[in-house]
N, C-alpha and C positions, 0 to 999 in steps of 0.2 A: 266318346272323346271328342276333345277339341286340341288345337293344335298345341299350346303351352303345354297341355298335360302329356302330350305325345312326346315333346322335346325333352321332358324332364324323365319318361321312361326309355329315353332310346338307349342311352347306357346299360341299362339290366338287359334291354334286348341284344344289344352287342354282345355281352359278356354270358349269358344265357338264353339262345334265341328258342330253345325247346320249351322253354319253362310255362306251364299252363297261365301265369299272371300276364305274360305276356300276350296274349290271344286279342285283346283290345287294342293296344298297340298296334299287332299285324295288321289288324283287320282296318284300320285309320290308315296306315303306311298304303295299303292296296288302295284305298279312298282319297287320298291328299298328295298331288305331285309336290309340292315345295318338301314336307315331311319325308317323302321317299328320296329326294336329292340331298336331304341332310343324312339320313342314313347312308346313303351309299357315299357322301362326303367324309364321314364318320369310319364307315367298313374301309376307305382308301387310306385314311391317316392310321389305323391301325395295322394294314396292311404293312405301311412304311416303317411303322415303328418294330414290327416284327422281324424286318431285316436288318435292323441298325444293329451293331454290333461295338461293344463298348471296348474301347482302347484297352491293351495289357498294360498294368502300372510297370514302372520302373522295377528294375531288380533290386534297386537297394531304397526304394521308396520308404519302408519301414525305418531303416536306419537316420535317413535323412531327417523324417518328421520329427524323431525323436531328439535328433540335434539341434532342431528348430523349436522345439518344444523346451529344452532345456534352456538353450537361450535366451527364450522368449520370459521364461521363471527368474531369471538371474539377472533380467534388465532390472535397473531402480525405477520404480513407478515412477509417473509425473508428478504427484501431488499428496498432499494429505489424504484427500479422500480414495484415490487410487492405492496408495499403501494398503490403507484399511480393506478396503474393496480383495486386494489381493492376498492379503493375510486369510480374509473370509475363504477365498476361492482354494488356495492352496496349502493351508496349514491345517492340520488337525483341530484345534483349536483349545489345544491344550493350557496354551498360554493366558488365554480368556477366561480360564476356571476362577484364579484367585481373585480376580478382580469381580466377576460376575457373584463370588460367595461374598465378598465386600459391600456390594452394591446390594445384593438380596438381606445382609445382614444390617444396614443402614435403614432399609426399607421397613425391616421389621423393629427397629429400635423407632424411627418416627411414628410409625403406626400403633407400638406400642404404648409409647409417649401420648399420642394424641388420644387414643383409647382410655389411658388411665385419667387424661387431663377431664374428659368428657364425663367420664364416670366420678369425677371426682368434684365437679360441678352439681351433679344430681344429689351427691351426699350431702352437701352443702346447703343446699336449697331443702332437703328434708331434713336437716339437723336443727331449721325453726320452729320454734313450738307452734302447737296447734292452735293456741290462742290468739297468737299475733297472727296466722293465718285467716283464722275466723277474722278477726278486726279487721283485716285489709278486705277481703271479701266483702264484709258489710260497707264498709267505706268506698268501695268501688260502687257496689251497689245503692247505696245512698246519693252517689253523683248522678247514676244513671237516673234515680228516679225523680232527681231535682230537673236534671234538662229535659224528661220527658213534660215533667209538670210546666215550666216553661213553656213549652211547645204548645201543649193545650190551651193556653192561657193566650197564647199569641193567635192560636186558629180561633175561639172563642170570641177576640175583640175583634176580629177581621169578621166573621160572620156577624157579630153586632152592628160593625160600621157599614154594611151590606144590607142591612135590613130597614136602616132608617129612611125615611123618605127623604126624599130630594125636593127644593123647593124651586 
């Protein structure tokens, strides 16, 4: 075991020194003076923490805290953002239900209108006759074929020009 691994295992050794998983750590501490010193300093810190006693709270602590909380809740918030934040933190949310229902209704109307408009577009495209659609496809194909013919003619003329002997 190396020192960084031992340093990370020292808290486990302090909390449960008899655990079988701490055997490699104990073996390393027996051979490494710096890790042994670190363990001793952690043990001294833990023993100091064991002697410390928390102070007793004031007998009227709960009442004073309740008064301070009530005063803080009754203060007017600083700005718009703070008012919204305080309403979200201190209220039950009943006042937001009508606004939320209205927003959801508006979202449904917009979404439904968008869907109806998109489905209506597809219906209009489908309402054109099959003959007109076929003629449009043939016209597009004819234009593509003419373009390909022009490209082949340009390519053939370039090949013929490169085959001519130079004087």
